[in-house]
Backbone as CSV, one residue per row, in Angstrom:
resi,resn,N_x,N_y,N_z,CA_x,CA_y,CA_z,C_x,C_y,C_z
1,MET,0.646,7.877,20.985,0.060,6.666,21.544,0.995,5.482,21.325
2,SER,0.848,4.465,22.167,1.664,3.264,22.010,0.785,2.081,21.637
3,ILE,1.402,1.089,21.020,0.697,-0.132,20.651,0.648,-1.048,21.873
4,ASN,-0.529,-1.558,22.174,-0.710,-2.421,23.327,0.303,-3.572,23.300
5,GLU,0.929,-3.823,24.461,1.964,-4.848,24.544,1.455,-6.243,24.193
6,LYS,0.159,-6.455,24.296,-0.378,-7.781,23.987,-0.108,-8.171,22.528
7,TYR,0.070,-7.156,21.682,0.299,-7.449,20.266,1.724,-7.933,19.980
8,ILE,2.626,-7.782,20.940,3.994,-8.256,20.725,3.994,-9.752,20.452
9,ASN,3.379,-10.515,21.339,3.334,-11.963,21.145,2.440,-12.358,19.981
10,VAL,1.410,-11.567,19.741,0.517,-11.856,18.614,1.290,-11.849,17.302
11,PHE,2.093,-10.802,17.100,2.814,-10.706,15.829,4.058,-11.590,15.799
12,ALA,4.618,-11.883,16.975,5.706,-12.860,17.011,5.197,-14.228,16.580
13,ASP,3.960,-14.553,16.951,3.356,-15.811,16.492,3.197,-15.824,14.972
14,ILE,2.883,-14.667,14.405,2.669,-14.582,12.951,3.933,-14.975,12.191
15,THR,5.067,-14.366,12.538,6.300,-14.685,11.805,6.811,-16.077,12.161
16,SER,6.598,-16.502,13.390,7.032,-17.832,13.798,6.318,-18.908,12.986
17,ARG,5.030,-18.781,12.838,4.259,-19.799,12.126,4.480,-19.721,10.618
18,ALA,4.726,-18.503,10.101,5.068,-18.379,8.675,6.407,-19.043,8.396
19,ALA,7.358,-18.878,9.330,8.666,-19.525,9.174,8.525,-21.038,9.159
20,ILE,7.735,-21.571,10.082,7.530,-23.023,10.147,6.894,-23.538,8.860
21,ALA,5.983,-22.747,8.280,5.274,-23.171,7.072,6.209,-23.403,5.887
22,THR,7.391,-22.790,5.915,8.331,-22.955,4.791,9.136,-24.242,4.876
23,ILE,9.123,-24.919,6.011,10.036,-26.033,6.261,9.967,-27.135,5.192
24,PRO,8.786,-27.525,4.686,8.769,-28.565,3.654,9.508,-28.184,2.362
25,PHE,9.815,-26.885,2.205,10.419,-26.417,0.958,11.879,-25.998,1.111
26,ILE,12.432,-26.111,2.315,13.819,-25.705,2.529,14.758,-26.653,1.789
27,GLY,15.630,-26.066,0.965,16.595,-26.859,0.210,16.033,-27.552,-1.007
28,LYS,14.782,-27.247,-1.372,14.139,-27.930,-2.505,14.270,-27.169,-3.823
29,LYS,15.067,-26.098,-3.834,15.365,-25.337,-5.059,14.136,-24.671,-5.669
30,ASN,13.109,-24.440,-4.868,11.885,-23.823,-5.376,11.515,-22.653,-4.475
31,LYS,12.122,-21.494,-4.777,11.933,-20.334,-3.897,10.504,-19.815,-3.924
32,LYS,9.809,-19.947,-5.057,8.439,-19.445,-5.122,7.494,-20.296,-4.283
33,ALA,7.728,-21.608,-4.234,6.891,-22.471,-3.403,7.113,-22.155,-1.924
34,ALA,8.368,-21.924,-1.545,8.669,-21.576,-0.157,8.038,-20.234,0.208
35,ASP,8.159,-19.271,-0.705,7.578,-17.957,-0.477,6.062,-18.046,-0.349
36,LYS,5.440,-18.824,-1.222,3.981,-18.973,-1.192,3.515,-19.573,0.132
37,ALA,4.258,-20.546,0.636,3.887,-21.160,1.909,3.906,-20.136,3.039
38,ALA,4.942,-19.291,3.052,5.049,-18.255,4.082,3.946,-17.212,3.927
39,VAL,3.705,-16.791,2.693,2.674,-15.782,2.423,1.297,-16.295,2.827
40,ASP,0.967,-17.511,2.404,-0.368,-18.052,2.688,-0.615,-18.179,4.185
41,LYS,0.400,-18.648,4.914,0.240,-18.804,6.352,0.138,-17.443,7.035
42,MET,0.966,-16.497,6.604,0.929,-15.173,7.208,-0.410,-14.496,6.959
43,ARG,-0.916,-14.592,5.749,-2.204,-13.961,5.426,-3.329,-14.584,6.264
44,ASP,-3.343,-15.908,6.335,-4.386,-16.610,7.079,-4.378,-16.191,8.557
45,ASP,-3.199,-16.125,9.143,-3.101,-15.776,10.566,-3.389,-14.299,10.821
46,LEU,-2.948,-13.418,9.915,-3.222,-11.989,10.094,-4.717,-11.700,10.064
47,ASN,-5.457,-12.461,9.279,-6.901,-12.237,9.184,-7.655,-12.676,10.431
48,LYS,-6.991,-13.344,11.362,-7.618,-13.778,12.607,-7.408,-12.778,13.750
49,ILE,-6.600,-11.748,13.510,-6.239,-10.804,14.572,-7.315,-9.730,14.736
50,ASP,-7.530,-9.319,16.002,-8.462,-8.223,16.286,-7.802,-6.908,15.864
51,MET,-8.011,-6.527,14.624,-7.425,-5.298,14.093,-8.067,-4.962,12.759
52,ASN,-7.857,-3.724,12.343,-8.104,-3.301,10.969,-6.733,-3.004,10.382
53,GLY,-6.162,-3.983,9.717,-4.813,-3.844,9.195,-4.791,-3.557,7.710
54,LYS,-3.748,-2.849,7.289,-3.575,-2.544,5.868,-2.108,-2.712,5.513
55,ILE,-1.843,-3.460,4.452,-0.477,-3.638,3.977,-0.010,-2.351,3.293
56,VAL,1.039,-1.739,3.827,1.619,-0.561,3.189,2.948,-0.909,2.521
57,ILE,3.540,-2.019,2.945,4.728,-2.542,2.273,4.494,-4.028,2.061
58,GLY,4.305,-4.405,0.806,4.059,-5.799,0.471,5.305,-6.439,-0.093
59,GLU,5.159,-7.664,-0.567,6.307,-8.370,-1.127,5.899,-9.029,-2.430
60,GLY,6.886,-9.151,-3.305,6.672,-9.941,-4.508,6.317,-9.184,-5.765
61,GLU,6.177,-7.860,-5.684,5.702,-7.116,-6.855,6.655,-7.226,-8.032
62,LEU,7.957,-7.203,-7.770,8.909,-7.173,-8.878,9.080,-8.523,-9.556
63,ASP,9.040,-9.623,-8.777,9.322,-10.924,-9.397,8.075,-11.779,-9.542
64,LYS,6.904,-11.180,-9.404,5.632,-11.864,-9.614,5.447,-13.043,-8.669
65,ALA,6.071,-12.982,-7.521,5.936,-14.041,-6.526,4.573,-13.922,-5.842
66,PRO,4.194,-14.901,-5.009,2.952,-14.763,-4.234,3.011,-13.468,-3.432
67,MET,1.889,-12.819,-3.290,1.940,-11.475,-2.727,1.009,-11.291,-1.546
68,LEU,1.451,-10.554,-0.554,0.597,-9.808,0.343,0.710,-8.388,-0.197
69,TYR,-0.264,-7.971,-0.970,-0.096,-6.809,-1.828,-0.385,-5.504,-1.106
70,ILE,0.242,-4.443,-1.586,0.041,-3.116,-1.025,-1.432,-2.723,-1.141
71,GLY,-1.999,-2.305,-0.035,-3.408,-1.933,0.009,-4.321,-3.036,0.510
72,GLU,-3.781,-4.259,0.633,-4.613,-5.380,1.098,-5.062,-5.141,2.539
73,LYS,-6.353,-5.391,2.803,-6.914,-5.227,4.139,-6.877,-6.571,4.865
74,LEU,-6.452,-6.538,6.110,-6.300,-7.755,6.897,-6.853,-7.552,8.299
75,GLY,-7.224,-8.645,8.958,-7.781,-8.575,10.294,-9.261,-8.896,10.276
76,ASN,-9.862,-8.936,11.474,-11.285,-9.306,11.555,-12.201,-8.094,11.717
77,ASN,-11.685,-6.918,11.327,-12.477,-5.680,11.336,-12.897,-5.227,12.720
78,SER,-12.102,-5.581,13.740,-12.329,-5.066,15.082,-10.972,-4.723,15.680
79,GLY,-10.951,-3.755,16.577,-9.684,-3.392,17.184,-9.022,-2.219,16.487
80,PRO,-7.732,-1.977,16.782,-7.029,-0.791,16.280,-6.723,-0.853,14.796
81,ASP,-6.419,0.320,14.228,-6.001,0.423,12.825,-4.478,0.360,12.762
82,PHE,-3.951,-0.570,11.978,-2.513,-0.749,11.870,-2.042,-0.641,10.425
83,ASP,-0.880,-0.014,10.252,-0.096,-0.151,9.023,0.783,-1.390,9.188
84,ILE,0.903,-2.173,8.134,1.657,-3.415,8.212,2.662,-3.476,7.070
85,ALA,3.895,-3.810,7.416,4.942,-4.073,6.415,5.358,-5.526,6.556
86,VAL,5.475,-6.221,5.448,5.787,-7.653,5.516,6.866,-8.052,4.523
87,ASP,7.619,-9.027,4.912,8.465,-9.804,4.012,8.396,-11.233,4.550
88,PRO,7.349,-11.979,4.161,7.111,-13.302,4.733,8.298,-14.241,4.610
89,LEU,9.070,-14.082,3.537,10.295,-14.865,3.379,11.378,-13.967,2.803
90,GLU,12.169,-13.386,3.688,13.314,-12.602,3.240,14.485,-13.559,3.051
91,GLY,15.037,-13.559,1.845,16.096,-14.508,1.533,15.534,-15.768,0.894
92,THR,14.746,-15.587,-0.170,14.138,-16.753,-0.824,15.201,-17.711,-1.356
93,ASN,16.306,-17.154,-1.844,17.391,-18.026,-2.323,18.021,-18.810,-1.182
94,PHE,18.116,-18.188,-0.006,18.651,-18.891,1.166,17.770,-20.096,1.488
95,ALA,16.459,-19.885,1.487,15.535,-20.972,1.808,15.581,-22.065,0.743
96,ALA,15.567,-21.670,-0.525,15.546,-22.650,-1.614,16.782,-23.525,-1.616
97,ASN,17.906,-22.958,-1.165,19.177,-23.693,-1.200,19.679,-24.104,0.184
98,ASN,18.820,-23.945,1.193,19.157,-24.298,2.573,20.455,-23.627,3.018
99,LEU,20.519,-22.323,2.770,21.668,-21.517,3.169,21.297,-20.657,4.371
100,PRO,22.275,-20.187,5.128,21.990,-19.401,6.331,21.315,-18.067,6.022
101,GLY,20.426,-17.633,6.940,19.956,-16.253,6.906,18.554,-15.988,6.433
102,ALA,17.762,-17.021,6.093,16.379,-16.778,5.682,15.547,-16.387,6.899
103,LEU,14.662,-15.410,6.725,13.839,-14.875,7.809,12.394,-14.709,7.366
104,SER,11.499,-14.661,8.330,10.138,-14.182,8.102,9.982,-12.909,8.925
105,VAL,9.551,-11.817,8.269,9.639,-10.489,8.885,8.310,-9.742,8.785
106,ILE,7.995,-9.011,9.857,6.822,-8.138,9.844,7.115,-6.917,10.711
107,ALA,6.547,-5.779,10.339,6.607,-4.566,11.159,5.212,-3.961,11.220
108,ILE,4.872,-3.450,12.389,3.537,-2.898,12.632,3.671,-1.500,13.216
109,ALA,2.839,-0.582,12.734,2.747,0.749,13.330,1.294,1.185,13.293
110,GLU,0.986,2.225,14.042,-0.365,2.753,13.994,-0.637,3.345,12.608
111,LYS,-1.892,3.471,12.279,-2.305,3.921,10.954,-1.612,5.226,10.561
112,ASN,-1.114,5.255,9.334,-0.432,6.411,8.742,0.937,6.700,9.347
113,ASN,1.496,5.760,10.108,2.790,5.977,10.743,3.931,5.183,10.120
114,LEU,3.623,4.361,9.144,4.661,3.578,8.471,4.719,4.013,7.014
115,PHE,5.928,4.335,6.554,6.063,4.874,5.208,5.661,3.846,4.164
116,ASN,4.873,4.305,3.202,4.403,3.449,2.113,5.480,3.403,1.038
117,ALA,6.361,2.409,1.128,7.553,2.372,0.273,7.278,1.692,-1.055
118,PRO,7.714,2.307,-2.138,7.549,1.668,-3.448,8.510,0.504,-3.634
119,GLU,8.142,-0.411,-4.509,8.973,-1.578,-4.802,10.062,-1.157,-5.786
120,THR,11.071,-0.501,-5.241,12.203,-0.056,-6.043,13.450,-0.100,-5.168
121,TYR,14.594,0.237,-5.752,15.831,0.197,-4.979,15.998,1.448,-4.115
122,MET,16.870,1.290,-3.109,17.138,2.390,-2.182,18.618,2.394,-1.816
123,SER,19.243,3.571,-1.854,20.571,3.738,-1.272,20.399,3.843,0.239
124,LYS,21.241,3.093,0.991,21.044,3.005,2.438,22.370,3.151,3.167
125,ILE,22.255,3.616,4.408,23.415,3.626,5.289,22.904,3.536,6.727
126,ALA,23.598,2.758,7.568,23.170,2.579,8.954,24.386,2.400,9.851
127,ILE,24.303,2.985,11.051,25.348,2.822,12.064,24.686,2.720,13.438
128,ASN,25.465,2.308,14.441,24.921,2.078,15.774,25.029,3.311,16.669
129,THR,24.392,4.378,16.233,24.194,5.576,17.057,23.101,6.368,16.373
130,ASN,22.321,7.102,17.130,21.285,7.929,16.491,21.763,9.352,16.243
131,GLN,23.051,9.576,16.413,23.608,10.908,16.177,23.716,11.175,14.674
132,LYS,23.159,12.285,14.239,23.177,12.639,12.823,24.475,13.356,12.460
133,GLY,24.822,13.288,11.182,25.963,14.022,10.672,27.257,13.239,10.619
134,ILE,27.283,12.053,11.219,28.497,11.244,11.171,28.637,10.599,9.801
135,VAL,27.552,9.984,9.339,27.549,9.386,8.002,26.363,9.946,7.222
136,ASP,26.468,9.882,5.917,25.421,10.408,5.044,25.585,9.752,3.682
137,ILE,24.468,9.400,3.045,24.568,8.738,1.737,25.150,9.658,0.670
138,ASP,25.193,10.968,0.939,25.809,11.892,-0.016,27.304,12.091,0.236
139,PHE,27.800,11.599,1.371,29.243,11.662,1.622,29.952,10.600,0.782
140,SER,31.217,10.818,0.529,32.023,9.780,-0.116,32.214,8.614,0.854
141,THR,32.552,7.463,0.321,32.838,6.313,1.177,33.969,6.660,2.143
142,LYS,34.987,7.337,1.639,36.138,7.705,2.467,35.713,8.594,3.631
143,LYS,34.876,9.603,3.347,34.447,10.515,4.398,33.594,9.790,5.437
144,ASN,32.693,8.927,4.990,31.866,8.178,5.931,32.713,7.324,6.860
145,ILE,33.684,6.622,6.289,34.521,5.733,7.094,35.406,6.541,8.050
146,GLU,35.993,7.614,7.563,36.864,8.416,8.427,36.080,9.108,9.536
147,ASN,34.875,9.615,9.207,34.023,10.218,10.240,33.651,9.186,11.313
148,LEU,33.282,7.994,10.859,32.896,6.946,11.794,34.092,6.492,12.629
149,SER,35.224,6.417,11.984,36.453,6.043,12.688,36.756,7.041,13.808
150,ASP,36.623,8.323,13.510,36.848,9.357,14.528,35.832,9.244,15.657
151,PHE,34.570,9.037,15.289,33.510,8.953,16.294,33.715,7.758,17.233
152,LEU,34.106,6.627,16.654,34.284,5.409,17.446,35.668,5.322,18.090
153,ASN,36.543,6.252,17.704,37.926,6.221,18.177,38.586,4.886,17.820
154,LYS,38.369,4.477,16.585,38.938,3.240,16.069,39.693,3.536,14.784
155,ASP,40.777,2.863,14.576,41.496,2.967,13.316,40.624,2.403,12.200
156,THR,40.742,2.954,11.005,39.906,2.477,9.893,40.099,0.985,9.637
157,LYS,41.278,0.459,9.920,41.519,-0.974,9.690,40.746,-1.842,10.679
158,ASN,40.202,-1.214,11.730,39.396,-1.935,12.711,37.898,-1.697,12.535
159,ILE,37.540,-0.952,11.494,36.135,-0.742,11.138,35.689,-1.914,10.264
160,THR,34.472,-2.420,10.526,33.909,-3.495,9.706,32.641,-3.003,9.031
161,ALA,32.589,-3.160,7.718,31.438,-2.726,6.923,30.718,-3.938,6.349
162,CYS,29.406,-3.865,6.319,28.580,-4.906,5.705,27.946,-4.336,4.447
163,ILE,28.009,-5.117,3.371,27.483,-4.648,2.094,27.076,-5.847,1.242
164,LEU,26.021,-5.676,0.459,25.607,-6.734,-0.464,26.678,-6.959,-1.524
165,ASP,26.948,-8.206,-1.816,27.939,-8.572,-2.829,27.283,-8.491,-4.199
166,ARG,27.346,-7.307,-4.789,26.725,-7.050,-6.081,27.697,-6.272,-6.975
167,PRO,27.635,-6.473,-8.302,28.488,-5.697,-9.211,28.318,-4.190,-9.031
168,ARG,27.113,-3.747,-8.685,26.875,-2.305,-8.512,27.665,-1.718,-7.353
169,HIS,28.168,-2.570,-6.473,28.924,-2.101,-5.312,30.433,-2.239,-5.480
170,ARG,30.865,-2.580,-6.679,32.292,-2.835,-6.886,33.146,-1.624,-6.502
171,LYS,32.701,-0.424,-6.882,33.488,0.772,-6.576,33.578,0.973,-5.064
172,ILE,32.441,0.832,-4.363,32.447,1.016,-2.908,33.341,-0.017,-2.247
173,ILE,33.242,-1.261,-2.694,34.054,-2.336,-2.107,35.538,-2.070,-2.326
174,ASP,35.873,-1.604,-3.519,37.281,-1.275,-3.798,37.760,-0.139,-2.889
175,GLU,36.902,0.867,-2.666,37.276,1.979,-1.786,37.453,1.500,-0.349
176,LEU,36.587,0.605,0.093,36.714,0.048,1.439,38.017,-0.718,1.587
177,LYS,38.385,-1.462,0.551,39.638,-2.211,0.586,40.837,-1.267,0.651
178,ASN,40.758,-0.177,-0.108,41.858,0.802,-0.097,42.019,1.456,1.274
179,LEU,40.905,1.570,1.993,40.938,2.153,3.336,41.286,1.112,4.404
180,LYS,41.530,-0.132,3.969,41.885,-1.242,4.873,40.735,-1.631,5.795
181,VAL,39.512,-1.285,5.390,38.337,-1.625,6.191,38.043,-3.116,6.049
182,LYS,37.630,-3.749,7.150,37.180,-5.134,7.090,35.803,-5.169,6.429
183,ILE,35.574,-6.166,5.593,34.334,-6.206,4.817,33.608,-7.523,5.052
184,LYS,32.314,-7.416,5.364,31.439,-8.593,5.416,30.505,-8.511,4.215
185,LEU,30.706,-9.398,3.250,29.861,-9.433,2.069,28.684,-10.367,2.311
186,ILE,27.487,-9.901,1.978,26.302,-10.749,2.076,25.705,-10.917,0.680
187,THR,25.146,-12.089,0.411,24.627,-12.372,-0.929,23.172,-11.973,-1.090
188,ASP,22.428,-11.929,-0.007,21.015,-11.536,0.004,20.688,-11.067,1.414
189,GLY,19.432,-10.678,1.611,18.966,-10.403,2.960,19.444,-9.094,3.546
190,ASP,19.070,-7.971,2.891,19.602,-6.718,3.426,18.769,-6.144,4.565
191,VAL,17.674,-6.785,4.979,17.065,-6.431,6.259,17.996,-6.887,7.378
192,SER,18.374,-8.147,7.340,19.266,-8.672,8.378,20.637,-8.014,8.305
193,GLY,21.095,-7.684,7.103,22.379,-7.001,6.960,22.399,-5.673,7.681
194,ALA,21.336,-4.883,7.508,21.251,-3.586,8.189,21.170,-3.766,9.701
195,LEU,20.483,-4.807,10.156,20.299,-5.013,11.589,21.578,-5.448,12.294
196,LEU,22.597,-5.813,11.545,23.854,-6.215,12.169,24.562,-5.051,12.861
197,VAL,24.163,-3.807,12.558,24.763,-2.674,13.269,24.109,-2.469,14.633
198,SER,23.040,-3.209,14.935,22.239,-2.939,16.130,22.911,-3.365,17.427
199,ASP,23.866,-4.282,17.353,24.485,-4.802,18.582,25.966,-5.061,18.325
200,LYS,26.801,-4.658,19.278,28.251,-4.811,19.123,28.674,-6.268,18.947
201,LYS,27.833,-7.204,19.408,28.201,-8.614,19.312,28.317,-9.091,17.860
202,TYR,27.685,-8.370,16.933,27.780,-8.739,15.527,29.039,-8.193,14.859
203,ASN,29.706,-7.262,15.543,30.967,-6.690,15.059,30.831,-6.046,13.678
204,ILE,29.710,-5.356,13.450,29.505,-4.596,12.216,29.313,-3.130,12.596
205,ASP,30.171,-2.263,12.057,30.121,-0.841,12.401,29.253,-0.020,11.461
206,ILE,29.140,-0.489,10.220,28.390,0.286,9.232,27.804,-0.647,8.179
207,PHE,26.575,-0.368,7.800,25.923,-1.057,6.685,25.682,-0.008,5.614
208,LEU,25.992,-0.326,4.370,25.816,0.652,3.299,25.607,-0.034,1.965
209,GLY,25.141,0.761,1.003,24.944,0.251,-0.345,23.513,0.379,-0.812
210,ILE,23.210,-0.279,-1.926,21.899,-0.218,-2.555,21.185,-1.551,-2.385
211,GLY,19.959,-1.490,-1.873,19.133,-2.686,-1.713,17.678,-2.335,-1.931
212,GLY,16.790,-3.212,-1.503,15.371,-2.990,-1.708,14.818,-1.869,-0.853
213,GLY,13.951,-1.035,-1.440,13.321,0.046,-0.694,12.406,-0.445,0.417
214,PRO,11.504,-1.388,0.136,10.651,-1.906,1.211,11.454,-2.513,2.350
215,GLU,12.530,-3.222,2.011,13.391,-3.800,3.039,14.043,-2.717,3.896
216,GLY,14.289,-1.555,3.284,14.844,-0.431,4.025,13.904,0.050,5.120
217,VAL,12.612,0.119,4.810,11.643,0.570,5.811,11.475,-0.479,6.905
218,LEU,11.478,-1.753,6.540,11.409,-2.824,7.535,12.595,-2.736,8.498
219,ALA,13.782,-2.577,7.956,14.970,-2.458,8.804,14.886,-1.220,9.685
220,ALA,14.393,-0.114,9.128,14.278,1.133,9.885,13.390,0.954,11.108
221,SER,12.332,0.163,10.970,11.420,-0.057,12.094,12.148,-0.670,13.284
222,ALA,13.028,-1.642,13.018,13.788,-2.260,14.105,14.895,-1.345,14.599
223,LEU,15.623,-0.734,13.693,16.755,0.113,14.083,16.306,1.305,14.922
224,ASP,15.083,1.761,14.696,14.531,2.855,15.482,14.461,2.469,16.959
225,SER,14.083,1.221,17.218,13.984,0.753,18.595,15.354,0.560,19.241
226,PHE,16.359,0.294,18.438,17.714,0.093,18.949,18.476,1.407,19.127
227,GLY,17.876,2.520,18.711,18.569,3.799,18.813,19.682,3.954,17.807
228,CYS,19.515,3.325,16.647,20.527,3.407,15.583,20.188,4.529,14.608
229,TYR,21.132,4.800,13.719,20.912,5.785,12.663,20.728,5.056,11.342
230,PHE,19.718,5.474,10.592,19.468,4.898,9.269,19.012,6.010,8.346
231,GLN,19.543,5.989,7.153,19.164,6.987,6.151,19.048,6.285,4.802
232,GLY,18.076,6.712,3.999,17.907,6.097,2.693,17.378,7.065,1.655
233,ARG,17.612,6.729,0.399,17.057,7.495,-0.724,16.600,6.496,-1.794
234,PHE,15.341,6.602,-2.182,14.831,5.709,-3.211,15.447,6.058,-4.565
235,ILE,15.597,5.043,-5.383,16.188,5.212,-6.709,15.092,5.018,-7.750
236,PHE,14.713,6.098,-8.391,13.695,6.050,-9.422,14.392,6.261,-10.774
237,ASP,14.711,5.164,-11.430,15.531,5.257,-12.644,14.803,4.840,-13.918
238,ASN,13.480,4.707,-13.822,12.704,4.424,-15.038,11.292,4.962,-14.860
239,ASN,10.557,5.062,-15.965,9.219,5.666,-15.931,8.245,4.880,-15.061
240,ASP,8.397,3.554,-15.049,7.491,2.725,-14.263,7.642,3.001,-12.771
241,SER,8.884,3.074,-12.288,9.102,3.328,-10.865,8.658,4.736,-10.490
242,ILE,8.845,5.681,-11.390,8.402,7.056,-11.128,6.879,7.121,-11.050
243,SER,6.214,6.416,-11.946,4.743,6.409,-11.944,4.198,5.785,-10.669
244,ARG,4.798,4.681,-10.218,4.350,4.033,-8.990,4.566,4.955,-7.791
245,ALA,5.701,5.650,-7.792,5.988,6.568,-6.682,4.955,7.689,-6.626
246,LYS,4.593,8.227,-7.766,3.592,9.302,-7.805,2.252,8.821,-7.261
247,LEU,1.892,7.578,-7.596,0.640,7.022,-7.104,0.650,6.884,-5.587
248,MET,1.838,6.728,-5.006,1.975,6.612,-3.558,2.128,7.974,-2.879
249,GLY,2.063,9.038,-3.668,2.128,10.373,-3.104,3.526,10.939,-2.979
250,ILE,4.507,10.300,-3.611,5.885,10.787,-3.563,6.102,11.784,-4.689
251,SER,6.570,12.976,-4.353,6.802,14.005,-5.375,8.271,14.429,-5.433
252,ASP,8.993,14.287,-4.335,10.408,14.635,-4.297,11.219,13.359,-4.498
253,PHE,11.716,13.160,-5.706,12.391,11.904,-6.043,13.850,11.864,-5.591
254,ASN,14.332,12.939,-5.013,15.710,12.968,-4.517,15.784,13.089,-2.994
255,LYS,14.655,12.978,-2.335,14.590,13.172,-0.886,15.412,12.112,-0.156
256,LYS,16.148,12.549,0.856,16.823,11.632,1.772,15.880,11.393,2.951
257,TYR,15.606,10.138,3.221,14.674,9.779,4.288,15.438,9.380,5.546
258,GLU,15.101,10.034,6.651,15.649,9.679,7.941,14.682,8.699,8.621
259,LEU,15.111,8.145,9.743,14.259,7.189,10.459,12.873,7.746,10.744
260,GLU,12.839,9.001,11.203,11.551,9.581,11.581,10.637,9.821,10.388
261,ASP,11.191,9.800,9.183,10.363,9.898,7.984,9.726,8.556,7.641
262,MET,10.383,7.470,8.039,9.926,6.138,7.653,9.071,5.470,8.721
263,VAL,9.373,5.758,9.989,8.629,5.145,11.092,8.281,6.236,12.094
264,LYS,7.005,6.532,12.213,6.542,7.557,13.151,5.802,6.874,14.296
265,GLY,5.970,7.409,15.488,5.253,6.842,16.619,5.772,5.469,17.002
266,ASP,4.904,4.687,17.620,5.286,3.379,18.134,5.320,2.336,17.024
267,SER,6.084,1.269,17.245,6.154,0.199,16.253,6.550,-1.104,16.931
268,ILE,6.182,-2.203,16.287,6.619,-3.547,16.665,7.275,-4.170,15.445
269,PHE,8.389,-4.822,15.668,9.113,-5.509,14.592,9.391,-6.938,15.051
270,CYS,9.154,-7.900,14.173,9.434,-9.305,14.474,10.130,-9.945,13.279
271,ALA,11.210,-10.657,13.551,11.931,-11.394,12.509,12.264,-12.778,13.050
272,THR,11.662,-13.801,12.463,11.873,-15.182,12.889,12.838,-15.875,11.941
273,GLY,13.782,-16.591,12.500,14.732,-17.329,11.689,14.087,-18.534,11.026
274,ILE,14.369,-18.709,9.750,13.950,-19.905,9.014,15.149,-20.844,8.893
275,THR,16.240,-20.316,8.347,17.529,-21.010,8.404,18.453,-20.172,9.284
276,THR,19.302,-20.823,10.034,20.135,-20.125,11.023,21.056,-19.108,10.349
277,GLY,21.044,-17.882,10.874,21.897,-16.817,10.362,22.546,-16.060,11.500
278,ASP,23.023,-14.856,11.203,23.706,-14.049,12.219,22.766,-13.580,13.319
279,LEU,21.521,-13.272,12.969,20.604,-12.665,13.929,19.917,-13.676,14.827
280,VAL,19.392,-14.725,14.235,18.607,-15.719,14.980,18.836,-17.104,14.394
281,SER,18.554,-18.120,15.222,18.651,-19.500,14.760,17.435,-19.852,13.913
282,GLY,17.599,-20.844,13.052,16.510,-21.296,12.209,15.562,-22.230,12.941
283,VAL,14.514,-22.633,12.228,13.509,-23.528,12.792,14.140,-24.892,13.073
284,LYS,13.853,-25.410,14.261,14.309,-26.753,14.638,13.089,-27.606,14.975
285,LYS,13.184,-28.898,14.682,12.093,-29.811,15.032,12.527,-30.688,16.183
286,LYS,11.634,-30.804,17.187,11.902,-31.638,18.350,10.639,-32.440,18.632
287,GLY,10.671,-33.716,18.255,9.465,-34.529,18.364,8.405,-34.023,17.424
288,ASN,7.231,-33.723,17.987,6.157,-33.163,17.158,6.077,-31.649,17.257
289,LYS,7.122,-31.028,17.818,7.133,-29.581,17.999,8.195,-28.911,17.137
290,TYR,7.899,-27.675,16.749,8.865,-26.833,16.053,9.305,-25.730,17.005
291,ILE,10.600,-25.475,17.037,11.162,-24.445,17.909,11.694,-23.312,17.043
292,THR,11.272,-22.083,17.345,11.698,-20.923,16.563,12.339,-19.879,17.460
293,GLU,13.199,-19.058,16.840,13.771,-17.879,17.492,13.330,-16.636,16.734
294,THR,12.840,-15.656,17.478,12.337,-14.425,16.872,12.966,-13.209,17.538
295,LEU,13.556,-12.340,16.729,14.013,-11.045,17.216,12.804,-10.118,17.258
296,ILE,12.544,-9.539,18.430,11.389,-8.661,18.617,11.852,-7.303,19.117
297,THR,11.308,-6.242,18.545,11.497,-4.907,19.096,10.141,-4.238,19.274
298,HIS,10.029,-3.441,20.326,8.824,-2.638,20.576,9.308,-1.285,21.054
299,LYS,9.115,-0.273,20.228,9.741,1.018,20.456,9.349,1.644,21.786
300,SER,8.060,1.684,22.111,7.622,2.444,23.281,8.102,1.838,24.592
301,THR,8.324,0.526,24.629,8.825,-0.113,25.853,10.331,-0.358,25.794
302,LYS,10.969,0.115,24.717,12.408,-0.065,24.520,12.803,-1.550,24.556
303,LEU,11.877,-2.380,24.095,12.116,-3.819,24.095,12.927,-4.233,22.883
304,ASN,13.963,-5.012,23.090,14.599,-5.750,22.005,15.145,-7.038,22.607
305,LYS,14.607,-8.141,22.119,14.975,-9.425,22.710,14.789,-10.543,21.690
306,ILE,15.356,-11.696,22.024,15.145,-12.912,21.250,14.129,-13.771,21.989
307,LEU,13.053,-14.117,21.332,12.006,-14.943,21.918,12.073,-16.343,21.309
308,ILE,12.155,-17.355,22.152,12.151,-18.744,21.711,10.761,-19.320,21.955
309,LYS,10.174,-19.899,20.907,8.811,-20.417,21.000,8.760,-21.870,20.536
310,GLU,7.800,-22.596,21.075,7.489,-23.947,20.618,6.098,-23.956,20.022
311,ASP,5.913,-24.699,18.928,4.620,-24.744,18.260,4.388,-26.154,17.725
312,THR,3.155,-26.584,17.779,2.810,-27.909,17.262,2.041,-27.811,15.958
313,ILE,2.242,-26.744,15.203,1.576,-26.552,13.926,1.754,-27.778,13.034
314,LYS,0.674,-28.167,12.356,0.730,-29.306,11.444,0.950,-28.799,10.023
315,LEU,1.908,-29.379,9.336,2.217,-28.975,7.965,1.603,-29.951,6.990
316,ASP,1.180,-29.400,5.834,0.595,-30.261,4.793,1.663,-31.160,4.175
């Protein structure tokens, strides 16, 4: 079954208005206040939708931030049953410091079709083809790059990789440098980082490294619509993360998850820019109106587009 197209604009409104709600806190060095504004607005608006929604991927569990928590029921108890994944403010540091790349993100699928991801880290890899076997998180960095180079018919020095700038990635970054690969380092925002493989205009051939598990499923929802390849493996390195995974029904702690494991059936993905980044422009004010840009994908209609909206929402 497919999700009714009418919900595309409904959920685009959700992320657009959550993005606008953060504006009083942009550059104010208070990431929790900005996050809370996005969360509160998103929760309020989601509860007005004709649906029986359930949060399967929430935000804030690790850093005790405001939460749309896993298991939370949303909607007005009429209409279809939806699984919902949210990151009301991806890139809290970007918003707090008025840096590029903050987003408000949501993904929707029919009930039981969106993977219930634990709040833990995930090894990830993504490229702009749905062909399997070219890259794999179990391959060496060298093998992944050389395989991709052969597939794209490009010299390794013309391959561009995107990776989070973290000490844990030092070995991978050094290997990429030895292979003469071009590197785009990002400081946060690995949903948007993964999505840079979705279109040649971003000039990113591969996204790899370790980032948030929930963010991996959010990215997978969009990449599925773009016909990209994404693979991930959750990292359970302490008793607490293992216990949470068991509660979510995960028993194979070494499983490699493909796109079809994370997103089944139809899905809608919306990401609205808060501060201007690679994917979309940030919120702009024009008179008494706010103008937003939202990246939208809808799998069943093969939709992927940028939607520009105007809103007269009043901020406190």
